C-alpha positions as CSV (number, residue, x, y, z in Angstrom):
1,X,151.6,107.7,157.5
2,X,155.0,109.3,157.1
3,X,156.9,109.8,153.8
4,X,157.9,106.7,151.9
5,X,161.4,106.2,150.4
6,X,160.5,107.7,147.0
7,X,159.0,110.8,148.6
8,X,162.1,111.2,150.9
9,X,164.3,111.1,147.8
10,X,162.2,113.8,146.1
11,X,162.4,115.9,149.3
12,X,166.2,115.5,149.5
13,X,166.5,116.4,145.8
14,X,164.5,119.7,146.2
15,X,164.6,120.9,149.8
16,X,167.9,119.3,150.7
17,X,169.5,120.7,147.5
18,X,168.4,124.2,148.5
19,X,170.1,123.8,151.9
20,X,173.3,122.6,150.3
21,X,173.3,125.5,147.8
22,X,172.7,128.1,150.6
23,X,175.4,126.6,152.9
24,X,178.8,128.0,151.7
25,X,181.6,125.5,152.4
26,X,183.9,128.2,153.6
27,X,181.4,129.5,156.2
28,X,179.8,126.2,157.2
29,X,181.3,126.4,160.6
30,X,179.6,129.8,161.2
31,X,176.3,129.4,159.2
32,X,174.6,126.4,157.6
33,X,171.2,125.4,156.6
34,X,169.7,122.0,157.5
35,X,166.6,120.1,156.3
36,X,164.6,118.1,158.8
37,X,161.8,115.8,158.1
38,X,159.2,115.0,160.8
39,X,155.9,113.2,160.0
40,X,154.3,115.3,157.2
41,X,156.5,118.4,157.6
42,X,159.8,119.3,156.1
43,X,161.6,122.2,157.8
44,X,164.6,124.3,156.8
45,X,166.7,125.5,159.8
46,X,169.4,128.1,160.0
47,X,172.1,126.7,162.3
48,X,174.8,128.9,164.0
49,X,177.3,128.2,166.7
50,X,176.8,129.9,170.1
51,X,177.8,133.6,169.9
52,X,179.8,133.4,173.1
53,X,181.3,129.9,172.5
54,X,179.2,128.5,175.4
55,X,176.3,126.2,175.1
56,X,174.7,124.6,172.1
57,X,174.0,125.7,168.5
58,X,171.3,128.2,167.7
59,X,168.6,127.0,165.3
60,X,166.2,129.4,163.7
61,X,163.3,128.4,161.4
62,X,163.6,129.5,157.8
63,X,160.7,127.7,156.1
64,X,158.4,124.8,156.6
65,X,156.6,122.7,154.0
66,X,153.6,120.7,155.2
67,X,152.1,117.9,153.1
68,X,148.3,117.4,153.4
69,X,148.0,113.8,152.3
70,X,144.2,113.8,152.1
71,X,144.5,116.5,149.4
72,X,147.9,115.6,148.0
73,X,149.1,119.2,148.3
74,X,152.0,121.1,149.9
75,X,151.6,124.2,152.0
76,X,154.3,126.7,152.8
77,X,155.0,128.3,156.2
78,X,157.4,130.9,157.5
79,X,158.6,131.8,161.0
80,X,157.6,135.2,162.1
81,X,159.3,137.1,164.9
82,X,157.0,135.6,167.4
83,X,158.9,132.3,166.7
84,X,155.7,130.6,165.5
85,X,155.1,129.1,162.1
86,X,152.6,131.0,159.9
87,X,151.1,130.2,156.6
88,X,152.9,132.1,153.8
89,X,150.1,134.1,152.2
90,X,151.6,134.8,148.8
91,X,152.0,131.1,148.0
92,X,149.0,128.9,147.2
93,X,149.0,125.3,148.2
94,X,150.2,123.1,145.4
95,X,151.0,119.4,144.6
96,X,154.5,120.5,143.4
97,X,157.0,120.8,146.2
98,X,159.6,122.2,143.8
99,X,157.4,125.2,143.1
100,X,157.3,126.1,146.8
101,X,161.1,125.6,147.1
102,X,161.5,128.1,144.3
103,X,159.4,130.6,146.1
104,X,161.6,130.2,149.2
105,X,164.8,130.5,147.2
106,X,163.6,133.6,145.4
107,X,162.5,135.1,148.7
108,X,160.7,138.0,147.0
109,X,159.4,139.5,150.2
110,X,162.5,138.7,152.4
111,X,160.4,136.5,154.6
112,X,162.8,133.5,154.7
113,X,166.4,134.6,154.4
114,X,166.0,138.2,155.3
């Protein structure tokens, strides 16, 4: 089962708000952050136009939140340089999505925003 309407509103209020804060309006054409929901995952993507003006936009993974419904907990992942999602070790799984969003925003070890 995917997220219901209430869960989607909570996701937008936490993860979506982080993306909106990190996307500066004056640079939105050059760099923006988008939130994408797919099944039980919520991903944050860094989106940039093509560097040479040809082709499509470049999307790079920033963070991924995975909801384990059987345990009612969220897990945090980060994209390493191998372009695969890996569990973010310093963060424990938690039922509080906002706590994981705060970890991403603080980015203590420069794993998400560099």
